[in-house]
N, CA, C and O atoms as a printed pandas DataFrame, in Angstrom:
     atom_number atom_name residue_name chain_id  residue_number  x_coord  y_coord  z_coord
0              1         N          MET        A               1  113.327  136.151  101.079
1              2        CA          MET        A               1  112.455  136.050  102.160
2              3         C          MET        A               1  111.029  136.405  101.757
3              4         O          MET        A               1  110.789  137.498  101.244
4              5         N          LYS        A               2  110.136  135.555  101.968
5              6        CA          LYS        A               2  108.776  135.807  101.677
6              7         C          LYS        A               2  107.993  136.577  102.796
7              8         O          LYS        A               2  108.108  136.224  103.969
8              9         N          LYS        A               3  107.236  137.578  102.445
9             10        CA          LYS        A               3  106.382  138.185  103.477
10            11         C          LYS        A               3  105.035  137.473  103.576
11            12         O          LYS        A               3  104.485  137.006  102.579
12            13         N          LYS        A               4  104.545  137.407  104.740
13            14        CA          LYS        A               4  103.222  136.862  104.878
14            15         C          LYS        A               4  102.206  137.977  104.852
15            16         O          LYS        A               4  102.303  138.968  105.575
16            17         N          ILE        A               5  101.233  137.777  103.996
17            18        CA          ILE        A               5  100.157  138.815  103.935
18            19         C          ILE        A               5   99.039  138.286  104.716
19            20         O          ILE        A               5   98.592  137.157  104.517
20            21         N          GLY        A               6   98.562  139.125  105.643
21            22        CA          GLY        A               6   97.456  138.747  106.526
22            23         C          GLY        A               6   96.173  139.198  105.884
23            24         O          GLY        A               6   96.155  140.091  105.037
24            25         N          GLY        A               7   95.105  138.569  106.301
25            26        CA          GLY        A               7   93.775  138.849  105.828
26            27         C          GLY        A               7   92.994  139.943  106.557
27            28         O          GLY        A               7   91.848  140.266  106.244
28            29         N          SER        A               8   93.732  140.515  107.599
29            30        CA          SER        A               8   93.027  141.496  108.507
30            31         C          SER        A               8   92.564  142.745  107.697
31            32         O          SER        A               8   91.502  143.318  107.942
32            33         N          LEU        A               9   93.380  143.108  106.770
33            34        CA          LEU        A               9   93.012  144.347  106.020
34            35         C          LEU        A               9   91.712  144.118  105.192
35            36         O          LEU        A               9   90.876  145.011  105.056
36            37         N          THR        A              10   91.588  142.928  104.668
37            38        CA          THR        A              10   90.381  142.590  103.814
38            39         C          THR        A              10   89.159  142.537  104.771
39            40         O          THR        A              10   88.090  143.048  104.437
40            41         N          ILE        A              11   89.331  141.899  105.994
41            42        CA          ILE        A              11   88.200  141.897  106.881
42            43         C          ILE        A              11   87.790  143.342  107.337
43            44         O          ILE        A              11   86.606  143.664  107.432
44            45         N          GLU        A              12   88.775  144.153  107.600
45            46        CA          GLU        A              12   88.481  145.521  108.133
46            47         C          GLU        A              12   87.825  146.279  106.923
47            48         O          GLU        A              12   86.862  147.018  107.125
48            49         N          ALA        A              13   88.288  146.118  105.806
49            50        CA          ALA        A              13   87.675  146.824  104.648
50            51         C          ALA        A              13   86.216  146.390  104.351
51            52         O          ALA        A              13   85.368  147.188  103.953
52            53         N          ALA        A              14   85.972  145.043  104.575
53            54        CA          ALA        A              14   84.695  144.538  104.391
54            55         C          ALA        A              14   83.676  145.067  105.385
55            56         O          ALA        A              14   82.476  145.028  105.115
56            57         N          ILE        A              15   84.123  145.551  106.507
57            58        CA          ILE        A              15   83.243  146.114  107.512
58            59         C          ILE        A              15   83.174  147.588  107.337
59            60         O          ILE        A              15   82.087  148.140  107.509
60            61         N          ILE        A              16   84.287  148.325  106.991
61            62        CA          ILE        A              16   84.307  149.829  106.996
62            63         C          ILE        A              16   83.693  150.292  105.809
63            64         O          ILE        A              16   82.929  151.251  105.917
64            65         N          VAL        A              17   83.906  149.737  104.582
65            66        CA          VAL        A              17   83.455  150.287  103.365
66            67         C          VAL        A              17   81.897  150.315  103.254
67            68         O          VAL        A              17   81.369  151.322  102.782
68            69         N          PRO        A              18   81.144  149.270  103.660
69            70        CA          PRO        A              18   79.705  149.364  103.646
70            71         C          PRO        A              18   79.158  150.481  104.637
71            72         O          PRO        A              18   78.160  151.148  104.363
72            73         N          ILE        A              19   79.840  150.623  105.733
73            74        CA          ILE        A              19   79.388  151.632  106.660
74            75         C          ILE        A              19   79.622  153.035  106.040
75            76         O          ILE        A              19   78.763  153.908  106.163
76            77         N          ILE        A              20   80.731  153.245  105.405
77            78        CA          ILE        A              20   81.004  154.516  104.690
78            79         C          ILE        A              20   80.007  154.792  103.618
79            80         O          ILE        A              20   79.481  155.903  103.542
80            81         N          LEU        A              21   79.726  153.839  102.792
81            82        CA          LEU        A              21   78.804  153.967  101.798
82            83         C          LEU        A              21   77.363  154.267  102.275
83            84         O          LEU        A              21   76.656  155.092  101.697
84            85         N          TRP        A              22   76.954  153.550  103.372
85            86        CA          TRP        A              22   75.671  153.760  103.955
86            87         C          TRP        A              22   75.572  155.223  104.479
87            88         O          TRP        A              22   74.560  155.886  104.251
88            89         N          VAL        A              23   76.542  155.687  105.128
89            90        CA          VAL        A              23   76.577  157.111  105.653
90            91         C          VAL        A              23   76.454  158.117  104.470
91            92         O          VAL        A              23   75.724  159.105  104.539
92            93         N          PHE        A              24   77.194  157.815  103.402
93            94        CA          PHE        A              24   77.175  158.621  102.205
94            95         C          PHE        A              24   75.730  158.627  101.621
95            96         O          PHE        A              24   75.225  159.687  101.252
96            97         N          ALA        A              25   75.086  157.473  101.541
97            98        CA          ALA        A              25   73.687  157.376  101.003
98            99         C          ALA        A              25   72.739  158.169  101.923
99           100         O          ALA        A              25   71.885  158.899  101.420
100          101         N          VAL        A              26   72.863  158.048  103.223
101          102        CA          VAL        A              26   72.011  158.728  104.113
102          103         C          VAL        A              26   72.160  160.290  103.933
103          104         O          VAL        A              26   71.167  161.017  103.900
104          105         N          ILE        A              27   73.367  160.739  103.826
105          106        CA          ILE        A              27   73.568  162.141  103.640
106          107         C          ILE        A              27   72.950  162.630  102.307
107          108         O          ILE        A              27   72.335  163.696  102.292
108          109         N          ILE        A              28   73.087  161.914  101.233
109          110        CA          ILE        A              28   72.433  162.290  100.059
110          111         C          ILE        A              28   70.874  162.311  100.130
111          112         O          ILE        A              28   70.208  163.188   99.580
112          113         N          MET        A              29   70.351  161.293  100.837
113          114        CA          MET        A              29   68.921  161.354  100.956
114          115         C          MET        A              29   68.405  162.443  101.851
115          116         O          MET        A              29   67.290  162.928  101.663
116          117         N          LEU        A              30   69.203  162.838  102.828
117          118        CA          LEU        A              30   68.868  163.971  103.690
118          119         C          LEU        A              30   68.929  165.250  102.805
119          120         O          LEU        A              30   68.056  166.109  102.930
120          121         N          LEU        A              31   69.919  165.387  101.938
121          122        CA          LEU        A              31   70.006  166.609  101.103
122          123         C          LEU        A              31   68.774  166.673  100.117
123          124         O          LEU        A              31   68.180  167.723   99.871
124          125         N          ILE        A              32   68.471  165.523   99.613
125          126        CA          ILE        A              32   67.313  165.488   98.707
126          127         C          ILE        A              32   65.985  165.884   99.475
127          128         O          ILE        A              32   65.172  166.641   98.943
128          129         N          TYR        A              33   65.800  165.393  100.642
129          130        CA          TYR        A              33   64.654  165.673  101.544
130          131         C          TYR        A              33   64.506  167.142  101.715
131          132         O          TYR        A              33   63.454  167.731  101.466
132          133         N          TYR        A              34   65.645  167.750  102.170
133          134        CA          TYR        A              34   65.701  169.182  102.523
134          135         C          TYR        A              34   65.481  170.032  101.256
135          136         O          TYR        A              34   64.906  171.117  101.342
136          137         N          HIS        A              35   65.935  169.549  100.073
137          138        CA          HIS        A              35   65.718  170.220   98.859
138          139         C          HIS        A              35   64.177  170.277   98.571
139          140         O          HIS        A              35   63.597  171.331   98.312
140          141         N          ASP        A              36   63.573  169.069   98.636
141          142        CA          ASP        A              36   62.106  169.055   98.385
142          143         C          ASP        A              36   61.236  169.862   99.391
143          144         O          ASP        A              36   60.231  170.486   99.050
144          145         N          LYS        A              37   61.703  169.793  100.636
145          146        CA          LYS        A              37   61.014  170.605  101.665
146          147         C          LYS        A              37   61.105  172.102  101.368
147          148         O          LYS        A              37   60.117  172.827  101.494
148          149         N          ASN        A              38   62.294  172.560  100.975
149          150        CA          ASN        A              38   62.453  173.945  100.632
150          151         C          ASN        A              38   61.736  174.384   99.377
151          152         O          ASN        A              38   61.281  175.525   99.291
152          153         N          VAL        A              39   61.629  173.528   98.435
153          154        CA          VAL        A              39   60.878  173.816   97.227
154          155         C          VAL        A              39   59.366  173.908   97.575
155          156         O          VAL        A              39   58.724  174.829   97.069
156          157         N          VAL        A              40   58.771  173.056   98.368
157          158        CA          VAL        A              40   57.438  173.021   98.747
158          159         C          VAL        A              40   57.185  174.240   99.502
159          160         O          VAL        A              40   56.180  174.893   99.220
160          161         N          THR        A              41   58.029  174.658  100.494
161          162        CA          THR        A              41   57.833  175.866  101.249
162          163         C          THR        A              41   57.796  177.113  100.457
163          164         O          THR        A              41   56.941  177.973  100.668
164          165         N          ALA        A              42   58.761  177.233   99.496
165          166        CA          ALA        A              42   58.899  178.407   98.648
166          167         C          ALA        A              42   57.697  178.563   97.721
167          168         O          ALA        A              42   57.201  179.672   97.524
168          169         N          VAL        A              43   57.224  177.437   97.144
169          170        CA          VAL        A              43   56.064  177.495   96.272
170          171         C          VAL        A              43   54.782  177.758   97.082
171          172         O          VAL        A              43   53.878  178.414   96.564
172          173         N          ALA        A              44   54.665  177.282   98.314
173          174        CA          ALA        A              44   53.515  177.585   99.048
174          175         C          ALA        A              44   53.475  179.038   99.446
175          176         O          ALA        A              44   52.410  179.656   99.447
176          177         N          TYR        A              45   54.589  179.575   99.773
177          178        CA          TYR        A              45   54.632  181.057  100.079
178          179         C          TYR        A              45   54.394  181.806   98.813
179          180         O          TYR        A              45   53.690  182.814   98.870
180          181         N          GLU        A              46   54.884  181.439   97.718
181          182        CA          GLU        A              46   54.654  182.198   96.408
182          183         C          GLU        A              46   53.121  182.099   96.129
183          184         O          GLU        A              46   52.494  183.103   95.789
184          185         N          THR        A              47   52.549  180.933   96.269
185          186        CA          THR        A              47   51.136  180.759   95.981
186          187         C          THR        A              47   50.293  181.632   96.891
187          188         O          THR        A              47   49.328  182.246   96.436
188          189         N          ALA        A              48   50.632  181.697   98.146
189          190        CA          ALA        A              48   49.910  182.551   99.116
190          191         C          ALA        A              48   50.006  184.028   98.768
191          192         O          ALA        A              48   49.052  184.779   98.968
192          193         N          VAL        A              49   51.156  184.447   98.247
193          194        CA          VAL        A              49   51.310  185.884   97.814
194          195         C          VAL        A              49   50.493  186.193   96.601
195          196         O          VAL        A              49   49.854  187.239   96.490
196          197         N          VAL        A              50   50.535  185.205   95.648
197          198        CA          VAL        A              50   49.750  185.396   94.455
198          199         C          VAL        A              50   48.261  185.374   94.792
199          200         O          VAL        A              50   47.496  186.167   94.243
200          201         N          GLY        A              51   47.851  184.510   95.655
201          202        CA          GLY        A              51   46.480  184.420   96.049
202          203         C          GLY        A              51   45.972  185.656   96.801
203          204         O          GLY        A              51   44.812  186.047   96.674
204          205         N          CYS        A              52   46.846  186.242   97.565
205          206        CA          CYS        A              52   46.391  187.472   98.328
206          207         C          CYS        A              52   46.367  188.739   97.446
207          208         O          CYS        A              52   45.561  189.631   97.710
208          209         N          LYS        A              53   47.234  188.850   96.392
209          210        CA          LYS        A              53   47.329  190.045   95.619
210          211         C          LYS        A              53   46.204  190.067   94.539
211          212         O          LYS        A              53   45.712  191.140   94.189
212          213         N          ALA        A              54   45.843  189.009   94.072
213          214        CA          ALA        A              54   44.797  189.011   92.990
214          215         C          ALA        A              54   43.440  189.266   93.518
215          216         O          ALA        A              54   43.109  188.791   94.604
216          217         N          GLU        A              55   42.630  189.995   92.806
217          218        CA          GLU        A              55   41.324  190.264   93.174
218          219         C          GLU        A              55   40.395  189.198   92.668
219          220         O          GLU        A              55   40.568  188.722   91.546
220          221         N          GLU        A              56   39.377  188.790   93.481
221          222        CA          GLU        A              56   38.465  187.769   92.998
222          223         C          GLU        A              56   39.113  186.457   92.643
223          224         O          GLU        A              56   38.783  185.880   91.607
224          225         N          VAL        A              57   40.029  185.959   93.461
225          226        CA          VAL        A              57   40.728  184.736   93.200
226          227         C          VAL        A              57   39.865  183.521   93.561
227          228         O          VAL        A              57   39.291  183.424   94.645
228          229         N          LYS        A              58   39.807  182.608   92.598
229          230        CA          LYS        A              58   39.108  181.332   92.908
230          231         C          LYS        A              58   40.056  180.339   93.499
231          232         O          LYS        A              58   41.216  180.242   93.097
232          233         N          LEU        A              59   39.536  179.573   94.491
233          234        CA          LEU        A              59   40.395  178.547   95.178
234          235         C          LEU        A              59   40.948  177.537   94.077
235          236         O          LEU        A              59   42.101  177.113   94.145
236          237         N          GLU        A              60   40.136  177.200   93.138
237          238        CA          GLU        A              60   40.646  176.260   92.120
238          239         C          GLU        A              60   41.874  176.860   91.398
239          240         O          GLU        A              60   42.868  176.164   91.188
240          241         N          ASP        A              61   41.804  178.125   91.026
241          242        CA          ASP        A              61   42.979  178.737   90.355
242          243         C          ASP        A              61   44.281  178.715   91.216
243          244         O          ASP        A              61   45.387  178.487   90.726
244          245         N          VAL        A              62   44.071  178.959   92.477
245          246        CA          VAL        A              62   45.265  178.958   93.442
246          247         C          VAL        A              62   45.805  177.522   93.490
247          248         O          VAL        A              62   47.018  177.317   93.454
248          249         N          GLU        A              63   44.903  176.520   93.572
249          250        CA          GLU        A              63   45.424  175.114   93.668
250          251         C          GLU        A              63   46.093  174.722   92.336
251          252         O          GLU        A              63   47.107  174.024   92.360
252          253         N          VAL        A              64   45.590  175.125   91.241
253          254        CA          VAL        A              64   46.177  174.846   89.940
254          255         C          VAL        A              64   47.534  175.523   89.769
255          256         O          VAL        A              64   48.479  174.957   89.219
256          257         N          TYR        A              65   47.590  176.783   90.273
257          258        CA          TYR        A              65   48.939  177.451   90.216
258          259         C          TYR        A              65   49.897  176.772   91.048
259          260         O          TYR        A              65   51.041  176.616   90.622
260          261         N          PHE        A              66   49.547  176.329   92.244
261          262        CA          PHE        A              66   50.476  175.608   93.091
262          263         C          PHE        A              66   50.992  174.354   92.471
263          264         O          PHE        A              66   52.195  174.097   92.516
264          265         N          GLN        A              67   50.067  173.502   91.847
265          266        CA          GLN        A              67   50.418  172.226   91.245
266          267         C          GLN        A              67   51.358  172.505   90.060
267          268         O          GLN        A              67   52.333  171.783   89.849
268          269         N          LYS        A              68   51.030  173.629   89.243
269          270        CA          LYS        A              68   51.813  173.947   88.097
270          271         C          LYS        A              68   53.246  174.253   88.537
271          272         O          LYS        A              68   54.209  173.756   87.954
272          273         N          ARG        A              69   53.364  175.088   89.586
273          274        CA          ARG        A              69   54.662  175.530   90.009
274          275         C          ARG        A              69   55.524  174.400   90.614
275          276         O          ARG        A              69   56.751  174.441   90.534
276          277         N          ILE        A              70   54.869  173.397   91.217
277          278        CA          ILE        A              70   55.618  172.344   91.904
278          279         C          ILE        A              70   55.957  171.175   90.967
279          280         O          ILE        A              70   56.832  170.369   91.287
280          281         N          SER        A              71   55.298  171.076   89.851
281          282        CA          SER        A              71   55.437  169.914   88.931
282          283         C          SER        A              71   56.890  169.910   88.423
283          284         O          SER        A              71   57.428  170.935   88.003
284          285         N          GLY        A              72   57.512  168.692   88.480
285          286        CA          GLY        A              72   58.807  168.528   87.926
286          287         C          GLY        A              72   59.929  169.024   88.803
287          288         O          GLY        A              72   61.091  168.921   88.410
288          289         N          LYS        A              73   59.643  169.546   89.952
289          290        CA          LYS        A              73   60.746  170.085   90.783
290          291         C          LYS        A              73   61.110  169.243   91.962
291          292         O          LYS        A              73   62.118  169.494   92.622
292          293         N          LEU        A              74   60.289  168.225   92.246
293          294        CA          LEU        A              74   60.510  167.380   93.506
294          295         C          LEU        A              74   61.307  166.118   93.077
295          296         O          LEU        A              74   61.068  165.539   92.018
296          297         N          LEU        A              75   62.201  165.747   93.893
297          298        CA          LEU        A              75   63.042  164.635   93.654
298          299         C          LEU        A              75   62.611  163.402   94.478
299          300         O          LEU        A              75   62.714  162.277   93.988
300          301         N          LEU        A              76   62.131  163.599   95.722
301          302        CA          LEU        A              76   61.850  162.541   96.619
302          303         C          LEU        A              76   60.289  162.341   96.814
303          304         O          LEU        A              76   59.787  161.217   96.773
304          305         N          PHE        A              77   59.615  163.391   97.008
305          306        CA          PHE        A              77   58.184  163.378   97.239
306          307         C          PHE        A              77   57.422  163.002   95.938
307          308         O          PHE        A              77   57.649  163.624   94.900
308          309         N          SER        A              78   56.576  162.052   95.981
309          310        CA          SER        A              78   55.860  161.700   94.699
310          311         C          SER        A              78   54.778  162.617   94.442
311          312         O          SER        A              78   54.580  162.989   93.285
312          313         N          SER        A              79   54.022  163.040   95.436
313          314        CA          SER        A              79   52.905  164.043   95.275
314          315         C          SER        A              79   52.690  164.917   96.476
315          316         O          SER        A              79   52.905  164.479   97.606
316          317         N          VAL        A              80   52.281  166.110   96.268
317          318        CA          VAL        A              80   52.022  167.053   97.430
318          319         C          VAL        A              80   50.552  167.448   97.254
319          320         O          VAL        A              80   50.132  167.815   96.156
320          321         N          LYS        A              81   49.820  167.377   98.273
321          322        CA          LYS        A              81   48.405  167.816   98.250
322          323         C          LYS        A              81   48.308  169.169   98.855
323          324         O          LYS        A              81   48.989  169.462   99.838
324          325         N          MET        A              82   47.491  169.994   98.305
325          326        CA          MET        A              82   47.334  171.343   98.796
326          327         C          MET        A              82   45.882  171.701   98.904
327          328         O          MET        A              82   45.105  171.353   98.015
328          329         N          GLU        A              83   45.459  172.413  100.000
329          330        CA          GLU        A              83   44.068  172.808  100.163
330          331         C          GLU        A              83   44.138  174.328  100.464
331          332         O          GLU        A              83   44.818  174.759  101.395
332          333         N          ALA        A              84   43.461  175.071   99.699
333          334        CA          ALA        A              84   43.446  176.521   99.847
334          335         C          ALA        A              84   42.182  176.905  100.545
335          336         O          ALA        A              84   41.102  176.394  100.248
336          337         N          LYS        A              85   42.332  177.856  101.521
337          338        CA          LYS        A              85   41.130  178.461  102.261
338          339         C          LYS        A              85   41.327  179.966  102.222
339          340         O          LYS        A              85   42.425  180.524  102.238
340          341         N          ILE        A              86   40.151  180.557  102.170
341          342        CA          ILE        A              86   40.162  182.061  102.272
342          343         C          ILE        A              86   39.598  182.465  103.628
343          344         O          ILE        A              86   39.512  183.655  103.931
């Protein structure tokens, strides 16, 4: 006796698998976004502390310190601009 194999499983998989992969990709992108956000926040805080503790701090030095600390650590953001004020 031959069993008839229906195509409903293939159709269901063709709909479900892309949705699951899309959800997985969105979760990964959100994790990368929050990683970059936390890195920028931490470096900004660290730069503010360094800028407040040093005597006769130049704004250019603070901006260079920030760029040095942030370089190579971001995954999603291409560039972060920083403006220091006293």
